[in-house]
C-alpha positions as CSV (number, residue, x, y, z in Angstrom):
1,M,226.5,69.8,-26.0
2,K,225.6,66.3,-27.5
3,L,227.8,64.6,-25.0
4,A,225.9,66.2,-22.0
5,R,222.6,65.3,-23.7
6,A,223.8,61.6,-24.1
7,F,224.8,61.4,-20.5
8,F,221.5,63.0,-19.2
9,W,219.7,60.4,-21.2
10,F,221.8,57.4,-20.3
11,G,221.6,58.4,-16.5
12,A,217.7,58.9,-16.8
13,A,217.4,55.4,-18.4
14,A,219.8,54.0,-15.6
15,V,217.7,55.4,-12.9
16,L,214.4,54.5,-14.4
17,F,215.3,50.9,-14.9
18,D,216.8,50.7,-11.5
19,M,213.8,52.4,-9.7
20,T,211.2,50.3,-11.7
21,T,212.7,47.0,-11.1
22,T,213.4,47.9,-7.4
23,F,209.8,49.1,-6.6
24,A,207.5,47.1,-9.0
25,P,207.0,43.8,-7.4
26,P,206.3,41.8,-10.6
27,L,209.9,43.0,-11.7
28,R,211.6,41.8,-8.5
29,P,212.8,38.7,-10.3
30,L,214.7,40.9,-12.9
31,Q,216.2,43.0,-10.3
32,K,217.5,40.0,-8.6
33,S,219.2,38.7,-11.8
34,V,220.9,42.2,-12.4
35,V,222.3,43.0,-8.8
36,P,225.2,40.7,-9.2
37,F,226.2,42.8,-12.1
38,T,225.3,46.3,-11.0
39,G,225.4,46.1,-7.2
40,W,222.6,47.1,-4.9
41,V,221.9,50.6,-6.4
42,G,223.2,50.4,-10.0
43,S,222.1,54.0,-10.7
44,A,223.6,55.6,-7.7
45,P,226.0,58.0,-9.4
46,Y,223.4,58.9,-12.0
47,I,220.7,59.7,-9.7
48,F,222.9,62.3,-8.0
49,A,224.1,63.8,-11.1
50,L,220.4,64.2,-12.5
51,G,219.1,65.4,-9.2
52,I,221.5,68.4,-9.2
53,W,221.3,69.0,-13.0
54,P,221.3,72.7,-13.7
55,G,217.8,73.9,-14.5
56,L,216.1,70.6,-14.1
57,L,214.3,71.4,-10.8
58,D,214.0,75.1,-11.1
59,R,212.8,75.3,-14.6
60,G,211.8,71.7,-15.1
61,R,213.8,71.6,-18.3
62,P,217.5,70.6,-18.1
63,R,220.2,73.1,-19.5
64,M,222.6,71.7,-22.0
65,D,225.1,74.4,-22.4
66,G,226.7,77.2,-20.8
67,P,229.3,77.8,-17.8
68,E,226.8,76.2,-15.3
69,L,226.5,73.2,-17.1
70,R,230.3,72.9,-17.6
71,R,230.8,73.2,-13.8
72,H,228.2,70.7,-13.3
73,L,229.9,68.3,-15.9
74,R,233.2,68.6,-14.1
75,F,231.6,67.8,-10.7
76,T,229.8,65.0,-12.0
77,A,233.0,63.7,-13.6
78,C,234.6,63.8,-10.0
79,L,231.5,62.1,-8.6
80,L,231.8,59.3,-11.3
81,F,235.6,58.7,-10.7
82,F,234.7,58.5,-7.0
83,Y,232.3,55.9,-7.6
84,A,234.5,53.9,-10.0
85,A,237.2,54.0,-7.1
86,F,234.5,52.7,-4.6
87,G,233.4,50.2,-7.1
88,A,237.0,48.8,-7.4
89,F,237.5,49.0,-3.7
90,M,234.4,47.0,-3.1
91,F,235.0,44.4,-5.6
92,L,238.7,43.9,-4.5
93,N,237.7,43.4,-0.9
94,G,234.5,41.4,-1.7
95,G,235.5,40.0,-5.0
96,P,233.4,37.4,-6.9
97,D,230.8,35.9,-4.5
98,H,228.6,32.9,-5.4
99,S,226.3,33.2,-2.4
100,R,223.1,31.4,-2.2
101,N,221.4,34.7,-1.5
102,P,220.7,36.4,-4.9
103,W,221.0,39.9,-3.3
104,L,224.5,39.0,-2.0
105,R,226.0,37.6,-5.2
106,V,228.7,39.6,-7.0
107,S,229.7,38.6,-10.5
108,V,233.1,38.6,-11.8
109,W,231.7,41.0,-14.4
110,Q,230.5,43.6,-11.8
111,P,233.5,45.9,-12.5
112,L,232.2,46.5,-15.9
113,W,229.4,48.4,-14.5
114,T,230.7,49.7,-11.2
115,V,234.2,50.6,-12.4
116,L,234.5,51.0,-16.2
117,V,231.3,52.7,-17.2
118,P,231.6,55.4,-14.7
119,A,235.4,55.8,-15.3
120,V,234.5,56.1,-19.1
121,W,231.6,58.6,-18.5
122,G,233.9,60.6,-16.1
123,T,236.8,60.6,-18.6
124,L,234.5,61.8,-21.5
125,L,232.6,64.5,-19.3
126,L,235.8,65.8,-17.9
127,S,237.6,66.0,-21.4
128,R,234.6,67.7,-23.0
129,A,234.4,70.4,-20.1
130,R,238.1,71.0,-20.4
131,R,237.9,71.2,-24.2
132,V,235.2,73.9,-24.0
133,D,237.1,75.8,-21.3
134,T,240.2,75.9,-23.3
135,S,238.6,76.9,-26.4
136,A,236.9,79.7,-24.4
137,H,240.2,81.5,-23.5
């Protein structure tokens, strides 16, 4: 599944960027500049999806096909929809904030990362999992 592979590597890149900029002191200014657009943990839904990816922990190599992966993609799609709804709720309640504290700033563009990107990935993954399920019957 090319889509599963694309999502896996997108998620891995998001997690790697987030963890590197969070825990590497020289990159702290970069993290401060990104937080208004991504929120405090911009890789949150992706780190959970990767952490439970079939085959990653037990075999050290992620599975990219089969029924186990389809179940995982459906679950991940639900997780991404939940994250998108949470991002929308937080933005609607907190709105754009131009605080002096860079960790509390919220850009008007934040919903692109916290709502649109997870919703698009969720839709793609769910449609792919359904398409494979219906073609199997």
